[in-house]
C-alpha positions in Angstrom: 17.5 11.6 23.2 18.8 8.3 22.0 18.0 7.6 18.3 17.1 4.2 17.0 18.3 3.4 13.5 18.3 -0.4 13.4 16.7 -3.1 15.6 17.8 -6.4 16.9 14.8 -8.2 18.4 16.4 -11.6 17.8 13.6 -13.9 19.1 10.8 -12.1 17.2 9.8 -13.2 13.7 11.0 -10.3 11.4 8.8 -9.9 8.2 10.1 -6.9 6.4 12.0 -3.6 6.7 10.6 -0.4 5.2 12.3 2.9 4.8 11.3 3.8 8.4 9.4 0.9 9.9 10.3 -2.7 10.9 7.5 -5.2 10.8 7.4 -8.4 13.0 4.8 -11.2 13.1 3.4 -11.8 16.5 0.9 -14.7 16.7 -1.8 -13.7 14.1 -1.0 -10.0 14.3 1.8 -7.7 13.3 4.1 -5.5 15.4 5.1 -2.3 13.6 8.1 -0.4 15.1 8.9 3.1 13.8 12.7 3.7 13.8 14.2 7.2 13.6 15.4 6.6 10.1 14.3 9.3 7.6 14.2 9.1 3.8 14.0 11.7 1.1 13.6 11.2 -2.7 13.0 7.5 -1.7 16.6 7.2 -0.3 17.2 6.4 3.4 19.6 8.9 5.0 22.6 7.7 6.9 21.7 9.5 10.1 18.5 9.3 12.1 16.3 12.1 13.4 16.1 11.5 17.2 12.6 10.9 18.5 11.0 10.9 15.0 9.7 7.3 15.2 7.9 8.0 18.5 6.3 11.1 17.0 5.1 9.2 13.9 3.5 6.5 16.0 1.8 8.9 18.3 0.3 10.8 15.4 -0.8 7.7 13.6 -2.5 6.3 16.8 -4.2 9.6 17.2 -5.7 9.6 13.7 -6.6 5.9 13.8 -8.8 6.7 16.8 -10.2 9.9 15.2 -11.1 8.4 11.8 -12.5 5.0 12.7 -16.0 6.4 12.1 -15.1 6.8 8.5 -13.3 3.5 8.0 -12.1 0.7 10.3 -8.3 0.4 10.6 -5.7 -2.1 11.6 -4.8 -0.6 15.0 -5.2 -2.9 18.0 -3.1 -1.2 20.8 0.1 0.7 21.4 0.4 -0.3 25.1 3.3 -2.7 25.5 1.7 -4.3 28.5 -1.2 -5.4 26.2 1.2 -7.0 23.7 1.9 -10.7 23.8 4.4 -11.7 26.6 7.3 -12.3 24.2 7.4 -8.6 23.6 7.6 -7.4 27.2 11.3 -7.8 27.6 11.7 -5.2 24.8 9.5 -2.6 26.5 12.3 0.1 26.6 12.5 -0.1 22.8 8.9 -0.6 22.0 7.4 2.0 24.3 6.0 4.9 22.3 7.3 3.8 18.9 5.4 0.6 18.2 1.8 -0.6 17.7 0.2 -4.0 17.4 -2.0 -4.2 14.4 -4.2 -6.7 12.5 -2.7 -8.6 9.7 -4.2 -8.0 6.3 -3.6 -8.1 2.6 -2.3 -4.6 1.6 -3.5 -3.1 -1.6 -0.6 -2.6 -4.0 -1.3 1.1 -4.6 -0.9 4.3 -2.5 -3.8 6.7 -2.3 -2.7 10.3 -2.5 -5.1 13.2 -2.1 -4.0 16.7 -3.1 -5.8 19.8 -1.9 -3.1 22.2 -3.1 -0.7 22.2 -6.0 2.9 21.6 -5.1 5.7 19.1 -5.5 5.5 16.6 -8.4 1.9 17.8 -9.1 3.2 21.3 -9.8 5.8 20.1 -12.2 3.3 18.1 -14.2 0.8 20.9 -14.2 3.4 23.4 -15.5 4.4 21.0 -18.3 0.9 19.6 -19.3 -1.8 21.4 -17.4 -2.8 18.2 -15.6 -2.1 16.1 -12.5 -1.9 12.4 -13.2 -3.9 13.1 -16.3 -6.6 15.1 -14.6 -7.2 18.4 -16.5 -7.0 21.4 -14.2 -8.0 25.1 -14.8 -5.5 27.3 -16.5 -3.6 29.9 -14.5 -3.0 28.1 -11.2 0.1 29.2 -9.3 2.4 27.2 -7.1 1.0 26.3 -3.6 -2.5 27.4 -4.7 -5.6 25.6 -3.3 -7.2 23.4 -5.9 -10.9 24.0 -6.7 -11.6 20.5 -5.1 -9.3 18.0 -3.5 -8.3 15.3 -6.1 -7.4 11.7 -5.8 -4.1 10.9 -7.5 -3.0 7.3 -6.8 0.5 5.9 -7.3 2.2 2.5 -7.5 3.8 1.2 -4.2 7.5 0.5 -4.7 9.3 -1.5 -2.1 12.5 0.0 -3.4 13.1 3.1 -5.6 10.5 5.5 -6.8 6.7 5.3 -6.7 5.0 6.1 -10.0 2.0 8.4 -10.3 -0.8 6.6 -12.1 -4.3 7.5 -13.4 -7.5 6.3 -11.6 -8.1 4.0 -14.6 -4.7 2.3 -14.1 -5.4 2.0 -10.4 -8.7 0.3 -11.2 -6.9 -2.2 -13.5 -4.6 -3.1 -10.6 -7.1 -3.5 -7.7 -10.4 -3.7 -9.5 -12.9 -1.0 -10.3 -15.1 -1.5 -7.2 -12.2 -1.3 -4.8 -10.7 1.6 -6.7 -13.9 3.6 -6.4 -14.2 2.8 -2.7 -10.7 3.9 -1.8 -11.1 7.1 -3.9 -14.3 8.0 -2.0 -12.8 7.1 1.4 -9.4 8.8 0.7 -11.2 12.0 -0.1 -13.4 11.8 3.0 -10.4 11.1 5.2 -8.6 14.1 3.6 -11.5 16.4 4.2 -12.0 15.3 7.8 -8.3 15.8 8.5 -8.1 19.1 6.7 -11.0 20.5 8.7 -9.6 19.3 12.0 -6.1 20.7 11.3 -7.5 24.0 10.1 -8.7 24.7 13.7 -5.1 24.1 14.8 -3.6 26.7 12.3 -2.5 23.9 9.9 -3.2 23.4 6.2 -3.2 19.8 5.0 -1.8 20.4 1.5 -1.7 16.7 0.5 -1.4 13.3 2.1 -1.1 9.6 1.4 -3.2 6.7 2.7 -2.8 3.0 2.4 -5.5 0.3 2.6 -5.7 -3.4 3.0 -8.3 -6.2 3.1 -8.8 -7.9 6.4 -9.5 -11.6 7.0 -13.1 -11.0 6.1 -12.2 -9.2 2.9 -13.3 -5.9 4.4 -11.4 -2.7 3.5 -9.4 -1.1 6.3 -7.0 1.8 6.7 -3.4 0.6 7.4 0.3 1.7 7.7 0.3 5.3 9.0 -2.1 8.2 8.8 -1.7 12.0 8.4 1.9 12.1 9.7 4.7 14.5 8.6 6.2 11.5 6.6 3.0 11.0 4.6 1.6 14.5 4.4 2.5 18.2 3.8 1.4 20.4 6.7 1.6 24.2 6.2 1.2 27.1 8.6 -2.3 28.5 7.9 -2.2 32.1 9.3 0.7 33.2 7.1 -0.1 31.1 4.0 -0.3 32.9 0.6 -0.4 31.2 -2.8 2.8 31.6 -4.8 4.9 32.0 -1.7 6.8 29.0 -0.2 4.8 28.1 3.0 6.1 27.4 6.4 6.0 23.6 6.6 5.8 21.0 9.4 7.3 18.0 7.6 10.6 16.9 6.2 10.7 19.7 3.6 13.7 21.2 5.4 15.6 18.0 4.6 14.5 18.0 1.0 15.5 21.7 0.5 18.9 21.0 1.9 19.4 18.0 -0.4 18.4 20.0 -3.4 21.4 22.4 -2.7 23.8 19.5 -3.2 25.3 17.9 -6.3 23.6 14.6 -5.6 21.7 12.4 -8.1 19.0 11.3 -5.6 20.3 7.7 -5.6 22.1 5.8 -2.9 24.4 6.3 -1.1 22.8 9.2 0.7 24.9 12.2 1.5 25.8 13.0 5.1 23.5 15.3 6.9 24.9 18.3 8.9 23.9 18.5 12.6 21.9 21.7 12.0 19.6 20.0 9.4 19.0 17.1 11.8 18.1 19.4 14.6 15.8 21.6 12.5 14.1 18.6 11.1 13.5 17.1 14.5 12.1 20.5 15.7 9.6 20.5 12.8 8.4 16.9 13.7 8.0 18.0 17.4 6.0 21.1 16.3 3.8 18.9 14.2 3.1 16.6 17.1 2.1 19.5 19.4 -0.1 21.1 16.8 -1.9 17.9 15.8 -2.1 15.9 19.0 -1.5 18.2 21.9 -3.2 21.4 20.7 
């Protein structure tokens, strides 16, 4: 499978490049294209993961359809024949890895919901007994399910590291009313996703959502939703607290990078072929378990 790392759609208006996605302006909408780039520790790796972009877009489109009863979203279509005519010549590139979405004003924070204690949350808990300042019960062990899912927002960094912040800080940034809305909706989306995935032998350990305000100032879900790039998925039937779970995300890549003498800053180290292959396999397994189960 041919991997796409960069794009050259010269007659389309390019707006921005993310770690994975390229965004173009088409009339009054946006065209989002998921490349096969992969990042870890907020650094883009030098080599792509073949097919990854198509998997991310399929999963996001699936969840945008599944969750629109909870909150509207920016998704319009992912059928290239329904895109404006100027896009049709790029069908071979766009098919399966792009979506046409509504333009909106993105909120400048990321909305993270954690149902289990792992990653940076575990580090903070071990040191302080809290997650983003939220006091948790004593005696929790790594990978344990939390008593209730918690909302732990972060800043949204275009480059470099996002920073975990308190709910109060998020309210200062976006206003208390909007902060309260996105907390409630994020938790509802998490619970809906977790219940659905549980039936497919997956645990949704944590996930990240992004929101924006549309032209009528209504809150909508944007970016991606419940993908292996924005979530931690664990195999449910063999999960035990305290034992590293079987994961369906890019944790294989993170584990490999942690074995290196690398300072988590650019330039990224080269990835061996076996890490690329195993990471691609995990993305494909996630697609099957989420969308095709």
